[in-house]
C-alpha positions in Angstrom: 0.0 0.0 0.0 1.3 3.4 -1.0 1.5 6.0 1.8 0.5 9.5 0.4 3.4 11.9 0.5 1.2 14.8 1.6 0.2 12.8 4.7 3.9 12.3 5.6 4.6 16.0 5.1 1.6 17.1 7.1 2.5 15.0 10.1 6.2 15.9 9.8 5.3 19.6 9.8 3.1 19.1 12.8 5.9 17.5 14.8 8.2 20.4 14.0 5.9 22.7 16.0 6.4 20.8 19.2 8.6 22.7 21.8 9.9 19.7 23.7 12.0 16.6 23.0 10.7 13.0 22.6 8.5 12.2 25.7 8.0 8.6 26.7 4.6 8.2 28.4 5.6 4.7 29.6 8.2 6.3 31.8 5.5 8.4 33.4 3.4 5.3 34.2 6.5 3.5 35.6 7.4 6.5 37.8 3.9 6.8 39.2 3.7 3.1 40.0 7.2 2.8 41.4 6.8 5.9 43.7 3.5 4.4 45.0 5.3 1.1 45.6 8.1 2.7 47.5 5.7 4.9 49.6 3.0 2.4 50.4 3.5 -1.2 49.4 5.6 -4.0 50.9 9.1 -4.3 49.5 11.4 -7.3 49.3 14.1 -5.3 51.2 12.9 -2.5 53.4 16.3 -1.4 54.6 17.2 2.3 54.6 19.9 1.7 52.0 17.4 0.1 49.7 14.9 3.0 50.2 17.7 5.5 49.4 18.6 3.6 46.3 14.9 3.5 45.2 14.5 7.2 45.8 17.7 7.9 43.8 16.3 6.0 40.9 13.0 7.8 41.2 14.8 11.2 41.3 16.7 10.4 38.1 13.5 9.3 36.4 11.5 12.5 37.3 14.5 14.6 36.2 14.7 12.9 32.8 11.0 13.4 32.2 11.1 17.1 33.1 14.2 17.8 31.1 12.6 16.0 28.1 9.8 18.6 28.3 11.7 21.7 29.2 15.0 21.0 27.5 16.6 22.8 30.4 18.7 20.6 32.7 19.2 23.3 35.4 15.5 24.1 35.5 14.7 20.3 35.6 17.0 19.8 38.5 15.4 22.6 40.4 11.9 21.3 39.8 13.0 17.7 40.8 14.6 19.0 44.0 11.4 21.0 44.9 9.2 17.9 44.3 11.2 15.6 46.5 11.5 18.3 49.2 7.7 18.4 49.2 7.3 14.6 49.3 7.3 14.2 53.1 4.4 16.6 53.4 2.5 14.9 50.5 3.1 11.6 52.2 1.6 12.8 55.5 -1.4 14.2 53.6 -1.9 10.8 51.9 -1.7 8.9 55.2 -4.5 11.2 56.5 -6.5 10.4 53.3 -6.1 6.6 53.9 -7.0 7.0 57.6 -10.2 8.8 56.7 -11.1 5.8 54.5 -10.3 3.4 57.2 -12.4 5.4 59.7 -15.5 5.8 57.6 -15.6 2.8 55.2 -17.0 -0.3 57.1 -15.6 -2.5 54.4 -12.0 -1.4 55.1 -10.1 -3.5 57.6 -6.6 -2.0 57.5 -4.4 0.7 55.9 -2.6 -2.1 54.1 -5.9 -3.1 52.4 -6.5 0.5 51.4 -3.0 0.8 49.9 -3.3 -2.5 48.0 -6.9 -2.4 46.8 -8.6 1.0 46.9 -8.8 2.9 43.5 -10.1 6.0 45.3 -6.9 6.2 47.3 -4.7 5.6 44.3 -6.5 8.4 42.4 -6.0 10.7 45.4 -2.3 9.8 45.5 -1.9 10.6 41.8 -3.8 13.9 42.3 -1.5 15.0 45.1 1.7 14.4 43.2 0.4 15.9 40.0 -0.9 18.9 41.9 2.5 19.5 43.4 4.0 19.5 39.9 1.2 21.8 38.7 1.9 24.3 41.4 5.6 24.2 40.4 4.4 25.1 36.9 5.9 22.1 35.3 4.3 21.9 31.9 2.4 18.9 30.4 3.7 16.3 32.9 1.0 16.8 35.6 -1.8 16.3 33.0 -0.1 13.1 31.7 0.2 11.8 35.3 -3.5 12.6 36.1 -4.7 11.0 32.9 -2.9 7.8 33.9 -5.0 7.6 37.1 -8.1 8.4 35.0 -7.4 5.5 32.7 -6.7 3.2 35.7 -9.6 4.1 38.0 -12.3 6.0 36.0 -11.7 9.0 38.4 -10.8 12.3 36.6 -9.2 14.9 38.9 -7.6 17.8 37.3 -4.2 18.6 38.9 -5.1 22.2 39.2 -7.9 21.5 41.7 -7.3 22.4 45.3 -8.2 19.6 47.8 -7.8 19.7 51.5 -6.7 17.0 54.0 -8.5 13.8 54.9 -10.2 13.5 51.5 -12.3 10.4 51.1 -13.4 8.9 47.7 -15.7 5.9 48.0 -16.0 3.6 45.0 -15.1 6.5 42.8 -15.9 5.4 39.2 -17.1 8.3 37.2 -16.0 11.1 39.5 -15.0 14.3 37.7 -13.3 17.2 39.5 -12.6 20.3 37.4 -9.5 22.5 37.3 -10.6 25.4 39.5 -12.6 23.3 42.1 -11.7 24.1 45.7 -12.4 21.3 48.3 -12.0 21.7 52.0 -11.0 19.3 54.7 -12.8 16.0 55.6 -14.9 15.9 52.4 -16.4 12.6 51.2 -17.4 12.0 47.6 -19.1 9.0 46.1 -19.1 7.5 42.6 -20.5 9.5 39.6 -20.1 12.9 41.2 -19.3 15.8 38.8 -17.8 19.1 40.1 -17.9 20.9 36.8 -18.3 24.2 35.0 -21.5 25.8 33.8 -19.9 27.2 30.7 -17.0 25.5 28.9 -16.2 28.3 26.5 -12.5 28.9 25.8 -12.8 32.6 26.9 -13.3 31.4 30.5 -10.2 29.3 30.6 -8.5 31.5 33.2 -11.6 32.2 35.3 -13.0 30.4 38.3 -15.3 27.9 36.6 -15.8 25.1 39.2 -17.5 25.0 42.6 -16.3 25.3 46.1 -16.9 22.5 48.6 -16.4 23.5 52.2 -15.2 21.3 55.1 -17.0 18.1 56.2 -19.3 18.0 53.2 -20.7 14.6 52.0 -21.7 14.3 48.3 -23.5 11.1 47.4 -23.4 9.3 44.1 -24.5 10.9 40.8 -24.7 14.5 42.2 -23.8 17.3 39.8 -22.5 20.6 41.1 -21.6 23.3 38.6 -20.3 26.8 38.5 -17.4 28.9 39.8 -19.7 30.9 42.0 -21.4 27.9 43.5 -20.4 27.1 47.1 -21.6 24.1 49.2 -21.6 25.2 52.8 -19.7 23.3 55.5 -21.2 20.1 57.0 -23.9 19.9 54.3 -25.1 16.6 52.9 -25.8 16.4 49.1 -28.0 13.5 48.2 -27.7 11.3 45.1 -28.5 12.5 41.6 -29.2 16.1 42.5 -28.3 19.0 40.2 -27.0 22.2 41.9 -26.0 25.5 40.3 -26.4 27.8 43.2 -25.1 28.2 46.7 -26.1 25.8 49.4 -26.0 27.1 53.0 -23.9 25.4 55.7 -25.5 22.4 57.5 -28.0 21.8 54.6 -29.5 18.5 53.4 -30.2 18.5 49.7 -32.1 15.6 48.2 -34.8 14.4 45.7 -38.0 13.3 47.2 -38.9 9.8 46.0 -42.4 8.4 45.9 -43.4 4.7 46.1 -46.8 3.8 44.7 -48.2 0.2 45.0 -50.0 -0.8 41.8 -53.5 -2.2 42.0 -55.9 -3.6 39.5 -56.3 -0.2 37.8 -54.5 -0.1 34.5 -51.2 1.7 34.4 -51.0 5.2 32.7 -50.1 5.2 29.0 -46.6 6.6 29.8 -45.8 3.6 32.0 -46.7 0.8 29.6 -43.8 -0.3 27.5 -42.2 -3.4 26.0 -38.5 -4.3 26.1 
């Protein structure tokens, strides 16, 4: 089969417009998995020397990824140093996240189980490391890291979102948290929740587009909360499948009222008769 020359030229020209060197996404996945392994999972050899060796390898890996994007070794070294200096604080935050799951999820028996088997915790881990790089203004890499978690867990958290301590994701599949979302401490979110924007026009790219969730809020499955001016007040409970585009006062309970009707011998309304 002949490959059209104009196709080759078009793709070649497109690649010339890139501003960074070749980037290997497989390295990103390996870095995310290896760092998680070192921080939370059992090792064959848990000596201090082995941990130092593992962190040295991780340091070199992150440095090479950043330099492949920036093309600037000095800048990449500074960014890598900053990330690893922040890692102890990130680790402490993640332990609090795991402890929150252990405290409130009756199905969780131990921190080890959470580290090994909870996709919500893994997604939170990926968010926290990508958010650190986002705050350091490292280009592209935070989005690649966050998309890896999205593909693995079905949880999509933009690295630009601001999330407080003791964050609890239960089940998690289908959660979307937008770039300018601000979430307080001790917040619990269930599967299918969207914290999104009312308007997705490009003109609002640098504006506050996503909601604010204050401390100790619980958001149950399927809830949709939209808008940069929307605030859910502290200690509120948001029921499943609600749609919110305005402020909710603190200590509120928001839910849909369900009705149960027992059918009798009277024929059903036309709208309820259907065939599958």
